[in-house]
KOLRO-268426 format. One record per atom (N, C-alpha, C): residue in three letters; x, z, y. Coordinates in steps of 0.1 Angstrom, whole numbers, padded with zeros to 4 digits, always signed. Atoms other than C-alpha are relative to their C-alpha. Layout:
REM residues N
ALAXZY...
REM end
This chain:
REM residues 388
MET+0008+0000-0012MET+0000+0000+0000MET+0009+0000+0012LYS-0007+0000-0012LYS+0013-0009+0034LYS-0003+0012+0009ARG+0002-0012-0008ARG+0019+0019+0058ARG-0009-0003+0012ARG+0008+0001-0012ARG-0004+0025+0088ARG+0009-0003+0011LEU-0007+0004-0012LEU+0007+0009+0120LEU-0001+0011+0011ARG+0000-0011-0010ARG+0018+0033+0147ARG-0004-0005+0014MET+0006+0003-0012MET-0002+0031+0179MET+0004+0010+0011GLY-0001-0008-0011GLY+0007+0044+0213GLY-0010-0004+0010MET+0011+0004-0009MET-0022+0045+0238MET+0004+0005+0014VAL-0001-0003-0014VAL-0020+0044+0276VAL-0014+0000+0006GLY+0014-0001-0005GLY-0052+0056+0293GLY-0009+0005-0011GLY+0009-0004+0010GLY-0083+0066+0275GLY-0001+0015-0003GLY+0001-0014+0001GLY-0081+0103+0280GLY-0013+0006+0002GLN+0013-0008-0002GLN-0107+0130+0287GLN-0008-0007+0011GLY+0010+0006-0009GLY-0138+0115+0304GLY+0000-0015+0000ALA+0000+0014+0001ALA-0128+0079+0296ALA-0007-0005-0012MET+0008+0004+0011MET-0154+0062+0275MET+0008-0010-0010ILE-0006+0010+0008ILE-0133+0032+0263ILE+0011+0004-0009GLY-0010-0005+0008GLY-0105+0052+0249GLY-0005+0004-0014GLN+0006-0005+0013GLN-0126+0069+0222GLN-0005-0012-0008VAL+0005+0012+0007VAL-0142+0035+0214VAL+0011-0007-0008HIS-0012+0007+0006HIS-0108+0020+0207HIS+0005+0008-0012ARG-0005-0009+0011ARG-0097+0050+0186ARG-0009-0001-0012LEU+0009+0001+0011LEU-0128+0048+0165LEU+0001-0013-0007ALA-0001+0013+0006ALA-0125+0011+0160ALA+0013-0002-0009ALA-0012+0001+0008ALA-0089+0014+0149ALA-0001+0008-0013GLN+0002-0009+0012GLN-0098+0043+0126GLN-0008-0007-0011MET+0009+0006+0010MET-0125+0022+0109MET+0008-0010-0009THR-0008+0009+0008THR-0099-0003+0097THR+0009+0006-0011GLY-0009-0007+0009GLY-0078+0023+0080GLY+0015-0006+0000ARG-0013+0007-0001ARG-0047+0003+0092ARG+0008+0007+0011PHE-0008-0005-0011PHE-0036+0024+0122PHE+0000+0015+0000GLU+0000-0014-0003GLU-0026+0059+0132GLU+0004+0002+0015LEU-0004-0003-0014LEU-0025+0072+0168LEU+0011+0009-0001THR-0012-0008+0001THR+0010+0084+0172THR+0005+0006+0012ALA-0005-0005-0012ALA+0017+0088+0208ALA-0009-0004+0011GLY+0009+0004-0011GLY+0000+0086+0242GLY+0004+0005+0013SER+0000-0005-0014SER+0000+0089+0280SER-0014-0003+0004PHE+0014+0002+0000PHE-0037+0093+0284PHE-0007+0000+0013SER+0006-0001-0013SER-0042+0097+0321SER+0011+0000+0011SER-0010-0001-0011SER-0024+0093+0355SER+0001+0014+0004ASN-0001-0014-0002ASN-0030+0130+0358ASN+0007+0006-0012ARG-0009-0005+0010ARG-0002+0146+0339ARG-0006+0011-0009GLN+0006-0011+0007GLN-0021+0178+0329GLN-0011-0006-0009LYS+0011+0006+0008LYS-0051+0157+0317LYS+0005-0007-0012SER-0007+0007+0011SER-0028+0136+0296SER+0003+0010-0011TYR-0004-0010+0010TYR-0014+0167+0279TYR-0012+0006-0007ASP+0012-0006+0006ASP-0049+0182+0274ASP-0007-0010-0009SER+0006+0010+0009SER-0061+0149+0259SER+0007-0001-0013GLY-0008+0000+0012GLY-0032+0148+0235GLY-0003+0012-0009LYS+0003-0012+0008LYS-0040+0183+0224LYS-0013-0001-0007GLU+0013+0002+0007GLU-0076+0175+0217GLU+0001-0010-0011LEU-0002+0010+0011LEU-0064+0145+0196LEU+0009+0005-0010GLU-0009-0007+0010GLU-0041+0169+0177GLU+0013-0008-0002LEU-0013+0006+0001LEU-0010+0149+0185LEU+0011+0010+0002PRO-0012-0009-0002PRO+0025+0165+0183PRO+0003+0001+0016VAL-0002-0001-0015VAL+0033+0179+0218VAL+0011-0009+0004GLU-0011+0009-0005GLU+0065+0158+0219GLU-0003-0014+0000ARG+0004+0014-0001ARG+0046+0126+0215ARG-0011-0002+0010VAL+0009+0001-0012VAL+0023+0132+0245VAL+0007+0000+0013TYR-0009+0002-0013TYR+0036+0121+0279TYR-0008+0001+0012GLY+0007-0001-0013GLY+0028+0127+0315GLY-0002-0013+0007THR+0001+0014-0006THR+0034+0090+0325THR+0003-0010-0011TYR-0002+0011+0009TYR+0034+0057+0307TYR+0014-0004-0001ARG-0014+0004-0001ARG+0069+0049+0318ARG+0009+0010-0009GLU-0007-0010+0008GLU+0082+0082+0302GLU-0003-0003-0014MET+0003+0003+0014MET+0064+0073+0270MET+0007-0012-0005LEU-0007+0012+0004LEU+0078+0038+0268LEU+0015+0002-0001LYS-0014-0002+0000LYS+0113+0049+0276LYS+0004+0009-0013LYS-0004-0009+0011LYS+0114+0078+0250LYS-0004-0006-0013GLU+0004+0006+0013GLU+0094+0060+0223GLU+0009-0012-0005ALA-0008+0011+0003ALA+0117+0030+0225ALA+0013+0004-0007ARG-0013-0005+0006ARG+0147+0052+0215ARG-0001+0006-0013LEU+0002-0007+0014LEU+0131+0066+0183LEU+0006-0009-0011PRO-0004+0008+0012PRO+0144+0055+0149PRO-0011-0009-0005GLU+0009+0010+0005GLU+0127+0027+0131GLU-0012+0007-0008ASP+0010-0006+0008ASP+0107+0050+0108ASP-0010+0008+0009GLN+0009-0007-0009GLN+0091+0066+0139GLN-0005-0008+0011HIS+0002+0009-0011HIS+0090+0037+0163HIS-0014-0005+0000LEU+0014+0006-0002LEU+0056+0025+0177LEU+0000-0014-0004ASP+0002+0014+0003ASP+0044-0008+0164ASP-0006-0008+0012PHE+0006+0007-0011PHE+0024-0015+0195PHE-0006+0010+0010VAL+0006-0008-0010VAL+0009-0001+0227VAL-0014-0005+0003ALA+0014+0004-0003ALA-0029-0001+0233ALA-0002+0005+0015ILE+0002-0003-0015ILE-0036-0003+0271ILE-0015+0000+0003VAL+0014-0001-0004VAL-0070+0010+0281VAL-0002+0007+0013ALA+0001-0006-0013ALA-0063+0021+0316ALA-0008-0009+0009PRO+0008+0009-0009PRO-0082+0007+0347PRO+0007-0013+0002ASN-0004+0014-0001ASN-0079-0030+0355ASN+0014-0002+0007ASN-0012+0003-0008ASN-0051-0028+0381ASN+0012+0005-0006MET-0012-0005+0007MET-0028-0010+0357MET+0004-0009-0012HIS-0003+0008+0012HIS-0030-0036+0329HIS+0014-0008+0001TYR-0012+0008-0002TYR-0003-0058+0344TYR+0013+0009+0000PRO-0012-0007+0000PRO+0024-0032+0353PRO+0003+0007-0014ILE-0002-0006+0013ILE+0019-0014+0320ILE+0005-0010-0010SER-0004+0010+0009SER+0021-0046+0300SER+0014-0005+0002MET-0014+0004-0003MET+0053-0057+0318MET+0010+0010-0005ALA-0009-0010+0004ALA+0069-0024+0312ALA+0001+0002-0015ALA+0000+0000+0015ALA+0058-0024+0275ALA+0008-0011-0006LEU-0008+0011+0006LEU+0073-0058+0269LEU+0015+0002+0003ASP-0014-0003-0002ASP+0106-0048+0286ASP+0005+0011-0010ALA-0004-0010+0009ALA+0106-0018+0263ALA+0000-0005-0015GLY+0000+0006+0013GLY+0102-0041+0233GLY-0012+0002-0009PHE+0012-0004+0008PHE+0066-0032+0223PHE-0010-0012+0000ASN+0012+0009+0000ASN+0038-0055+0211ASN-0012+0008+0008ILE+0010-0006-0009ILE+0006-0050+0231ILE-0014-0004-0005LEU+0014+0002+0001LEU-0031-0047+0226LEU-0006+0005+0013CYS+0004-0003-0014CYS-0049-0048+0260CYS-0015-0002+0002GLU+0014+0003-0004GLU-0084-0043+0273GLU+0000-0011+0010ARG+0001+0010-0010ARG-0097-0071+0294ARG-0005+0006+0013PRO-0008+0012-0002PRO-0092-0083+0320PRO+0015+0002-0002MET-0014-0002+0002MET-0056-0089+0312MET+0008+0004+0013THR-0006-0004-0013THR-0046-0088+0349THR-0011-0002+0010THR+0010+0002-0011THR-0064-0089+0383THR+0003-0013+0008THR-0003+0012-0008THR-0046-0120+0397THR+0006-0010-0010LEU-0005+0011+0009LEU-0036-0154+0382LEU+0016+0000+0000ASP-0014-0001+0001ASP+0000-0150+0393ASP+0005+0011-0009GLU-0003-0011+0009GLU+0002-0117+0374GLU-0001-0005-0015ALA+0002+0006+0014ALA-0013-0135+0343ALA+0011-0009-0004LEU-0010+0010+0004LEU+0012-0163+0344LEU+0014+0007-0001ASN-0012-0008+0002ASN+0041-0139+0349ASN+0001+0007-0013LEU+0001-0008+0013LEU+0030-0118+0320LEU+0002-0009-0012ARG-0001+0010+0011ARG+0027-0149+0298ARG+0014-0004-0001ARG-0014+0004+0001ARG+0062-0160+0307ARG+0009+0011-0006LYS-0008-0011+0006LYS+0076-0126+0299LYS-0003+0002-0015LEU+0003-0001+0015LEU+0058-0125+0265LEU+0007-0011-0008ARG-0007+0010+0007ARG+0072-0158+0256ARG+0015+0002-0001GLU-0014-0004+0000GLU+0107-0146+0265GLU+0003+0010-0011LYS-0002-0011+0010LYS+0104-0115+0244LYS-0005-0003-0014LYS+0005+0005+0013LYS+0086-0133+0215LYS-0007+0012-0008LEU+0008-0011+0006LEU+0063-0103+0209LEU-0015-0005-0001ARG+0014+0003+0001ARG+0025-0102+0201ARG-0008+0006+0010PHE+0010-0005-0010PHE-0003-0097+0226PHE-0014-0003-0004CYS+0014+0002+0003CYS-0039-0092+0217CYS-0009+0006+0011LEU+0010-0004-0010LEU-0067-0091+0242LEU-0013+0003-0006THR+0012-0004+0007THR-0098-0072+0232THR-0012-0005+0007THR+0013+0006-0004THR-0125-0096+0242THR-0009+0003-0012THR+0006-0005+0012THR-0148-0077+0218THR-0010-0009-0006GLY+0010+0009+0006GLY-0175-0103+0215GLY+0005-0009-0011THR-0006+0009+0010THR-0151-0125+0195THR+0000+0006-0014GLY+0000-0006+0013GLY-0153-0100+0167GLY-0014+0001-0007PHE+0013+0000+0006PHE-0190-0103+0161PHE-0002-0011-0010PRO+0001+0010+0011PRO-0198-0121+0128PRO-0008-0012+0004MET+0009+0011-0003MET-0226-0142+0142MET+0005-0009+0011LEU-0007+0009-0009LEU-0205-0156+0171LEU+0010-0008-0008LEU-0009+0008+0009LEU-0179-0166+0145LEU-0008-0010-0008GLU+0009+0010+0007GLU-0208-0183+0126GLU-0003-0011+0010ALA+0003+0010-0010ALA-0218-0200+0158ALA+0011-0010+0002ARG-0012+0008-0002ARG-0183-0213+0163ARG+0002-0010-0012GLU-0001+0008+0012GLU-0182-0226+0127GLU-0010-0011+0001LEU+0010+0010-0001LEU-0215-0244+0132LEU+0003-0011+0010LEU-0004+0010-0010LEU-0202-0261+0163LEU+0012-0009-0005ARG-0011+0007+0006ARG-0170-0271+0145ARG-0004-0010-0010GLN+0005+0008+0010GLN-0190-0285+0117GLN-0009-0012+0005GLY+0008+0010-0006GLY-0210-0307+0141GLY-0015+0002+0000ARG+0014-0003+0001ARG-0243-0290+0135ARG-0008+0000+0013VAL+0006-0001-0013VAL-0250-0286+0172VAL+0003-0014+0008GLY-0003+0013-0007GLY-0234-0320+0182GLY+0008+0002+0012GLU-0007-0001-0013GLU-0219-0327+0216GLU-0007+0010+0009VAL+0005-0011-0009VAL-0224-0297+0239VAL-0004-0007+0013ARG+0005+0005-0012ARG-0246-0307+0268ARG-0002+0011+0011LYS+0003-0011-0009LYS-0255-0273+0284LYS+0002+0013-0006ALA-0002-0014+0004ALA-0246-0237+0282ALA-0006+0010+0011VAL+0005-0010-0010VAL-0263-0207+0298VAL+0004+0014-0005ILE-0005-0013+0003ILE-0248-0172+0299ILE-0008+0010+0009GLU+0006-0010-0008GLU-0268-0142+0310GLU+0007+0014-0003CYS-0007-0013+0001CYS-0251-0108+0317CYS-0007+0010+0009PRO+0006-0010-0008PRO-0277-0085+0333PRO+0002+0014-0004GLN-0001-0014+0002GLN-0271-0048+0336GLN-0006+0007+0012GLY+0007-0007-0011GLY-0289-0022+0357GLY+0006+0013+0004TRP-0005-0014-0002TRP-0267+0009+0356TRP+0006+0003+0014MET-0005-0002-0014MET-0253+0004+0391MET-0010-0005+0011ALA+0011+0004-0009ALA-0287-0003+0408ALA+0000+0010+0012THR-0001-0009-0011THR-0279+0027+0430THR+0015+0002+0002ARG-0014-0002-0004ARG-0246+0037+0447ARG+0006+0011-0007LEU-0005-0011+0009LEU-0232+0057+0418LEU+0014+0003+0004GLU-0014-0003-0003GLU-0197+0053+0431GLU+0002+0011+0011THR-0001-0011-0010THR-0204+0078+0459THR-0006+0013-0006ALA+0007-0011+0007ALA-0221+0102+0434ALA+0009+0006-0011GLY-0009-0006+0009GLY-0190+0110+0414GLY+0001-0007-0013ASN-0001+0008+0013ASN-0195+0084+0386ASN+0014-0007-0001ARG-0013+0005+0001ARG-0160+0075+0375ARG+0000-0015-0003GLN+0001+0014+0004GLN-0169+0042+0358GLN-0004-0009+0012ALA+0005+0008-0012ALA-0188+0030+0390ALA+0011+0001+0010GLY-0010-0001-0010GLY-0160+0043+0411GLY+0011-0010+0000TRP-0011+0009+0000TRP-0132+0022+0399TRP-0005-0015+0000ARG+0005+0014+0000ARG-0154-0009+0393ARG-0004-0005+0013THR+0004+0004-0013THR-0164-0010+0429THR+0012+0001+0010ASP-0012-0002-0008ASP-0129-0004+0442ASP+0009-0012-0002PRO-0009+0012+0002PRO-0109-0037+0448PRO+0014+0003-0003ARG-0014-0005+0003ARG-0077-0017+0446ARG+0002+0002-0015ARG-0001-0003+0014ARG-0084-0008+0410ARG-0007-0011-0009ALA+0007+0010+0008ALA-0109-0034+0398ALA+0005-0015+0002GLY-0004+0014-0003GLY-0094-0065+0414GLY-0010-0006+0010PRO+0008+0006-0011PRO-0110-0090+0438PRO-0014-0004-0003SER+0014+0003+0004SER-0143-0094+0419SER-0006+0011-0007GLY+0007-0011+0006GLY-0170-0071+0407GLY-0007-0004-0013CYS+0008+0003+0012CYS-0198-0080+0382CYS+0004-0013-0006LEU-0003+0014+0006LEU-0186-0117+0378LEU+0013+0002-0008ALA-0012-0002+0008ALA-0152-0105+0366ALA-0002+0010-0011ASP+0002-0011+0009ASP-0165-0075+0347ASP-0009-0006-0012ALA+0009+0005+0010ALA-0195-0087+0327ALA+0000-0015-0001GLY+0001+0014-0001GLY-0196-0123+0338GLY+0012-0008-0007ALA-0012+0007+0007ALA-0160-0133+0327ALA+0000+0002-0015HIS+0001-0003+0015HIS-0166-0117+0293HIS-0009-0011-0006GLY+0009+0010+0005GLY-0196-0141+0288GLY+0007-0013+0000VAL-0007+0012-0001VAL-0174-0170+0299VAL+0011-0001-0011ASP-0010+0000+0011ASP-0147-0160+0274ASP-0007-0003-0013LEU+0007+0003+0013LEU-0173-0161+0246LEU-0005-0015+0000LEU+0003+0015+0000LEU-0184-0196+0257LEU+0011-0008-0004ARG-0012+0007+0004ARG-0149-0208+0254ARG+0004+0002-0014PHE-0003-0003+0014PHE-0144-0191+0221PHE-0009-0008-0009VAL+0009+0007+0009VAL-0175-0206+0205VAL+0001-0015+0001THR+0001+0015-0002THR-0173-0242+0220THR+0014-0006-0001GLY-0014+0006-0001GLY-0135-0246+0224GLY+0002-0008+0013LEU-0001+0007-0012LEU-0143-0261+0258LEU+0006+0009+0011GLN-0005-0008-0012GLN-0126-0251+0291GLN-0009-0002+0012ILE+0007+0001-0013ILE-0140-0245+0325ILE+0009-0007+0010VAL-0009+0007-0009VAL-0127-0270+0350VAL-0003+0001+0014GLN+0005-0002-0014GLN-0148-0264+0381GLN-0011+0010+0001VAL+0010-0010-0001VAL-0169-0237+0395VAL-0007-0001+0014CYS+0007-0001-0013CYS-0195-0233+0423CYS-0008+0013-0001ALA+0005-0013+0001ALA-0204-0197+0429ALA-0009+0005+0012ASP+0007-0006-0011ASP-0229-0176+0449ASP-0002+0015-0005ALA+0000-0014+0004ALA-0226-0138+0449ALA-0001+0009+0013ARG+0000-0010-0010ARG-0232-0107+0470ARG-0001+0014-0005ALA+0002-0014+0002ALA-0232-0070+0472ALA-0014+0005+0004CYS+0014-0003-0004CYS-0269-0059+0471CYS+0000+0014+0005ILE+0000-0014-0005ILE-0260-0022+0477ILE+0008+0001+0012PRO-0007-0002-0013PRO-0251-0015+0514PRO+0013+0008-0002GLY-0013-0007+0000GLY-0214-0005+0517GLY+0008-0002-0012ARG-0008+0003+0011ARG-0204-0017+0483ARG+0010-0012+0003GLN-0011+0009-0004GLN-0171-0036+0485GLN+0000-0013-0008LEU-0001+0012+0009LEU-0174-0060+0455LEU-0014-0004-0004GLU+0013+0005+0003GLU-0203-0082+0445GLU-0006+0008-0013ASP+0007-0006+0012ASP-0229-0066+0421ASP-0011-0009-0005ASP+0009+0010+0005ASP-0249-0097+0416ASP+0005-0014+0003GLY-0005+0013-0003GLY-0239-0134+0412GLY-0003-0010-0010SER+0002+0011+0009SER-0243-0168+0397SER+0011-0010+0002VAL-0010+0010-0001VAL-0218-0195+0389VAL-0004-0012-0008MET+0002+0013+0007MET-0224-0232+0381MET+0014-0004-0004MET-0013+0004+0006MET-0196-0246+0359MET-0001-0013-0006ARG-0002+0013+0007ARG-0184-0279+0348ARG+0010+0002-0011LEU-0008-0002+0012LEU-0169-0280+0313LEU+0009-0013-0002SER-0010+0010+0003SER-0140-0301+0300SER-0005-0012-0007ASN+0005+0012+0006ASN-0162-0324+0281ASN-0011-0007+0009GLY+0010+0005-0009GLY-0185-0331+0311GLY-0013+0008+0000ALA+0012-0007+0000ALA-0212-0307+0302ALA-0001+0011+0011HIS+0002-0010-0010HIS-0227-0282+0326HIS-0004+0014-0006ALA+0003-0014+0004ALA-0230-0244+0323ALA-0004+0008+0012LEU+0005-0009-0010LEU-0246-0216+0342LEU+0002+0014-0005LEU-0002-0014+0003LEU-0236-0180+0344LEU-0007+0009+0010TRP+0007-0010-0009TRP-0257-0151+0358TRP+0005+0013-0005ALA-0005-0014+0003ALA-0241-0116+0360ALA-0005+0009+0010SER+0005-0010-0010SER-0255-0085+0376SER+0002+0014-0005HIS-0001-0014+0003HIS-0251-0048+0378HIS-0012+0008+0006ILE+0011-0007-0007ILE-0283-0041+0397ILE-0014-0003-0005CYS+0013+0003+0005CYS-0311-0053+0374CYS-0006+0012-0007VAL+0006-0012+0004VAL-0331-0022+0369VAL-0006-0002-0014GLY+0006+0000+0014GLY-0340-0015+0332GLY+0009-0008-0010GLU-0008+0008+0010GLU-0314-0039+0317GLU+0012+0010-0003THR-0011-0008+0004THR-0287-0022+0296THR+0012-0009-0004GLN-0010+0010+0004GLN-0266-0048+0278GLN-0007-0013-0004GLY+0009+0012+0002GLY-0283-0081+0283GLY+0008-0013-0003LEU-0008+0012+0003LEU-0254-0105+0273LEU-0006-0009-0010THR+0006+0010+0009THR-0269-0136+0259THR+0007-0013+0002LEU-0007+0013+0000LEU-0252-0169+0251LEU-0009-0011-0007ARG+0008+0011+0005ARG-0272-0202+0247ARG+0009-0012+0002ILE-0008+0012+0000ILE-0254-0234+0238ILE-0009-0011-0006TYR+0009+0011+0003TYR-0274-0267+0237TYR+0008-0013-0002GLY-0006+0013+0002GLY-0261-0299+0221GLY-0010-0011-0003ASP+0009+0011+0002ASP-0275-0333+0213ASP-0006+0000-0015LYS+0006-0001+0013LYS-0282-0323+0177LYS-0008+0013-0002GLY+0007-0013+0001GLY-0293-0286+0181GLY+0005+0010+0009ALA-0004-0011-0009ALA-0286-0253+0197ALA+0002+0013-0008VAL-0001-0013+0005VAL-0275-0218+0190VAL-0002+0010+0011VAL+0003-0010-0010VAL-0286-0186+0207VAL+0004+0014-0006TRP-0005-0013+0005TRP-0269-0152+0204TRP-0002+0010+0011SER+0002-0011-0010SER-0276-0119+0222SER+0006+0013-0005MET-0006-0013+0004MET-0257-0086+0222MET-0011+0010-0004ALA+0011-0009+0003ALA-0291-0069+0220ALA-0004+0000-0015ARG+0002+0001+0014ARG-0294-0082+0184ARG+0012-0007-0005PRO-0012+0007+0003PRO-0258-0090+0176PRO+0002-0005-0015GLU-0001+0004+0014GLU-0264-0093+0138GLU-0008-0013-0003GLN+0009+0012+0002GLN-0287-0123+0144GLN+0006-0012+0008LEU-0003+0013-0007LEU-0280-0160+0154LEU-0012-0009-0003LEU+0011+0009+0000LEU-0309-0183+0162LEU+0006-0014+0000VAL-0006+0013+0001VAL-0301-0219+0152VAL-0012-0010+0001HIS+0010+0010-0001HIS-0323-0248+0164HIS+0006-0014-0004ALA-0005+0013+0003ALA-0321-0284+0152ALA-0011-0010+0005VAL+0009+0010-0005VAL-0336-0316+0167VAL-0009-0005-0011ASN+0010+0005+0009ASN-0368-0326+0150ASN+0000+0007-0014SER+0000-0007+0013SER-0364-0299+0124SER-0004+0015+0003HIS+0004-0014-0002HIS-0373-0262+0120HIS+0012+0008+0004SER-0010-0010-0004SER-0354-0233+0135SER+0004+0010-0011GLN-0004-0009+0010GLN-0334-0209+0114GLN+0006+0013+0006LEU-0005-0013-0004LEU-0325-0172+0118LEU+0011+0004-0009TYR-0011-0004+0008TYR-0290-0164+0105TYR+0002+0015+0003ARG-0002-0014-0002ARG-0282-0128+0099ARG+0013+0005-0007ALA-0013-0005+0006ALA-0249-0109+0093ALA-0003+0006-0014GLY+0001-0005+0013GLY-0245-0100+0057GLY-0008-0009-0010ASP+0008+0010+0009ASP-0267-0129+0044ASP+0010-0008-0009THR-0008+0010+0008THR-0253-0151+0016THR+0000-0013+0007GLY-0001+0013-0006GLY-0241-0185+0026GLY+0006-0001+0014LEU-0007+0001-0013LEU-0224-0176+0058LEU+0014-0006-0002SER-0014+0005+0000SER-0191-0193+0067SER+0010+0011-0004GLU-0010-0010+0003GLU-0159-0176+0055GLU+0004+0009+0011PRO-0003-0009-0011PRO-0149-0164+0090PRO-0010+0010+0003ALA+0010-0010-0002ALA-0182-0148+0095ALA-0002+0010-0011GLY+0002-0009+0011GLY-0186-0134+0061GLY+0010+0011-0001LYS-0010-0010+0001LYS-0153-0116+0061LYS+0000+0011+0011THR+0001-0010-0011THR-0161-0098+0093THR-0012+0009-0001CYS+0012-0009+0001CYS-0194-0082+0081CYS+0004+0013-0007TRP-0003-0013+0005TRP-0189-0045+0076TRP-0011+0006-0009LEU+0012-0006+0006LEU-0224-0037+0064LEU-0008-0010-0008PRO+0008+0009+0008PRO-0248-0052+0038PRO-0011-0006+0009GLY+0011+0006-0007GLY-0275-0076+0050GLY-0011+0009+0003GLY+0012-0008-0004GLY-0304-0060+0069GLY+0004+0012+0008LEU-0004-0011-0008LEU-0283-0033+0085LEU+0007-0005+0013PRO-0005+0005-0012PRO-0274-0039+0122PRO+0015+0003+0002GLU-0014-0002-0003GLU-0237-0043+0131GLU+0001-0001+0016GLY-0001+0000-0015GLY-0225-0037+0167GLY+0014+0000+0005TYR-0013+0000-0008TYR-0197-0031+0192TYR+0012+0005-0008LEU-0012-0006+0007LEU-0175-0008+0171LEU+0005-0009-0011GLU-0005+0009+0010GLU-0174-0032+0142GLU+0007-0012+0005ALA-0006+0011-0006ALA-0166-0061+0164ALA+0014+0003+0005LEU-0014-0004-0005LEU-0137-0043+0181LEU+0009+0003-0012ALA-0008-0002+0012ALA-0126-0032+0146ALA+0005-0012-0006ASN-0004+0013+0005ASN-0124-0068+0135ASN+0012-0005+0008ILE-0012+0004-0008ILE-0100-0075+0164ILE+0012+0009-0004TYR-0011-0008+0004TYR-0079-0045+0155TYR+0006-0004-0014ARG-0004+0004+0014ARG-0078-0056+0118ARG+0008-0013+0001ASP-0008+0012-0001ASP-0067-0091+0127ASP+0013+0002+0007PHE-0013-0003-0006PHE-0040-0077+0150PHE+0009+0006-0010ALA-0008-0007+0010ALA-0028-0055+0122ALA+0006-0010-0010ASP-0005+0010+0009ASP-0025-0085+0099ASP+0011-0008+0007ASP-0010+0008-0007ASP-0005-0104+0125ASP+0013+0009+0003LEU-0012-0008-0002LEU+0018-0074+0132LEU+0008+0002-0014ASP-0007+0001+0013ASP+0025-0073+0094ASP+0008-0012-0002LEU-0007+0013+0001LEU+0035-0109+0096LEU+0013+0001+0008ALA-0011-0001-0009ALA+0058-0101+0125ALA+0011+0009-0006ALA-0009-0010+0007ALA+0073-0071+0106ALA+0008-0007-0011ALA-0006+0007+0011ALA+0081-0095+0078ALA+0008-0011+0004GLY-0008+0011-0006GLY+0098-0119+0101GLY-0006-0014-0001LYS+0008+0013+0002LYS+0071-0146+0096LYS-0004-0005+0014PRO+0002+0006-0013PRO+0064-0170+0125PRO-0015+0003+0004ILE+0014-0002-0005ILE+0033-0166+0147ILE-0009-0012-0005PRO+0009+0011+0004PRO+0004-0186+0132PRO-0004-0009+0011ALA+0003+0010-0010ALA-0006-0217+0150ALA-0013+0004+0007GLN+0013-0004-0005GLN-0041-0203+0155GLN-0003+0015-0004LEU+0003-0014+0003LEU-0045-0165+0158LEU-0015+0002+0000PRO+0015-0003+0001PRO-0079-0150+0149PRO-0005+0008+0011TYR+0004-0009-0011TYR-0079-0127+0179TYR+0003-0007+0014PRO-0003+0006-0013PRO-0079-0135+0217PRO+0015+0004+0004THR-0013-0002-0003THR-0044-0139+0229THR+0003+0000+0015ILE-0003+0000-0014ILE-0025-0139+0262ILE-0004-0013+0007ASP+0005+0012-0006ASP-0035-0175+0268ASP-0015+0001+0003ASP+0014-0003-0003ASP-0072-0165+0265ASP-0001+0008+0012GLY+0000-0009-0012GLY-0065-0138+0290GLY+0003-0007+0012ALA-0003+0007-0012ALA-0049-0161+0314ALA-0011-0009+0004ARG+0012+0009-0003ARG-0078-0186+0312ARG-0011+0008+0006SER+0010-0008-0006SER-0102-0158+0319SER+0003+0004+0015VAL-0004-0003-0014VAL-0082-0147+0350VAL-0001-0012+0009ALA+0001+0012-0008ALA-0080-0183+0361ALA-0014-0003+0004PHE+0014+0002-0003PHE-0118-0185+0360PHE-0004+0009+0012VAL+0004-0009-0011VAL-0122-0154+0382VAL+0007-0004+0012ASP-0007+0005-0011ASP-0095-0167+0405ASP-0007-0011+0007ALA+0008+0011-0006ALA-0115-0199+0411ALA-0013+0005+0006VAL+0013-0005-0005VAL-0147-0180+0416VAL+0003+0007+0014VAL-0003-0008-0013VAL-0131-0157+0443VAL+0004-0010+0011ARG-0003+0010-0010ARG-0116-0188+0460ARG-0012-0008+0005ASN+0012+0008-0003ASN-0149-0206+0459ASN-0009+0008+0009LEU+0009-0008-0008LEU-0167-0176+0475LEU+0006+0004+0014LYS-0006-0004-0013LYS-0143-0172+0505LYS-0008-0008+0011PRO+0007+0006-0011PRO-0161-0178+0538PRO+0006-0013+0006GLU-0006+0012-0006GLU-0136-0203+0550GLU+0000-0013-0009ASN+0000+0012+0009ASN-0140-0225+0519ASN-0012-0009+0003THR+0011+0010-0003THR-0161-0256+0528THR-0003-0009-0011GLU+0003+0009+0011GLU-0160-0273+0494GLU-0010+0007-0009LYS+0010-0005+0010LYS-0189-0269+0470LYS+0006+0004-0013TRP-0006-0002+0013TRP-0168-0271+0439TRP+0015+0004+0002THR-0014-0004-0001THR-0135-0253+0433THR+0006-0002-0014GLY-0006+0003+0013GLY-0111-0264+0405GLY+0005+0013-0006VAL-0006-0011+0008VAL-0100-0239+0378VAL+0014-0004-0004GLU-0014+0003+0004GLU-0062-0238+0373GLU+0001-0002-0015THR-0003+0003+0014THR-0052-0253+0340THR+0010+0009-0006VAL-0009-0009+0007VAL-0036-0228+0317VAL+0003-0006-0014ASP-0003+0006+0012ASP-0018-0245+0288ASP+0012+0008-0006
REM end
């Protein structure tokens, strides 16, 4: 039996929702052990978090730079296999660059960076270091999105003509950022979240899934967005028209102020032969339409699914699968790849998880939207930088 991979975590300490989600997903796979961490920018909170997680005192650090420096010096049988970055958005870039300089593979929450220049610099650094980088675009781990991708690859949907992405949420319909809500606080602060709000947060995630399922790229955008809550610095509602690399059109709607909506992410892809519809509200289901034929409901765990979808089902058919399982699939795929790296085997031509290139394309989309929305911009359409 292969040993468990040693994980060091940056961020995700007391009061941080996403850190515990990552730890649970990693634990589900049985392939990882949390070995070290710098869990907060507050030194004492980091130590307290490490104590709660029952880590050895000497493997809990007050700063991420201290962790990277000391962990890099440890002997091979104690050395971290990778660093999981679950800190706020603005810290993803400096932590990633420091981790690469220290010689560590990386698993990073999205967005990869907050600017396109940072994304391209990080990608150049990764190529120099020849290390692995996994971006946790969690939707790519849902079995029925993998099934949708296989159906498109098989030609069941035909040539893509139109795609519609809906990302409505309502949790920020009031000004939570002034009421002590930490999640709302950093998401509405351009210094920590970056230059975009809901379009970069929920919206870009939906666009990542569109690229994942169709294999198409976004080439131009035309955006409309605003902050509905007075005094809010970043947009909390917006729409983006998109032109895809095959000439098809797409539409994105993302919002944080739609009262009553919780997680409304829905992806609709329409081709000349059929269509697929997937929603995070029912992630174990995929609705498949065909021209001049009946519609079918595919379900995770059913027999007859494609191999990529079938191997990512954790539960028998009829039981709903969700976010944790999807994130665990990404962790599991990353573990497989790290095992290849440890064996000295080359990077596969097509990795099963989102990579640094996917992260750069996502940042390029947000960059184009931000440029399109600037008051001084007089052009309707703004080109998206090509990331190859």
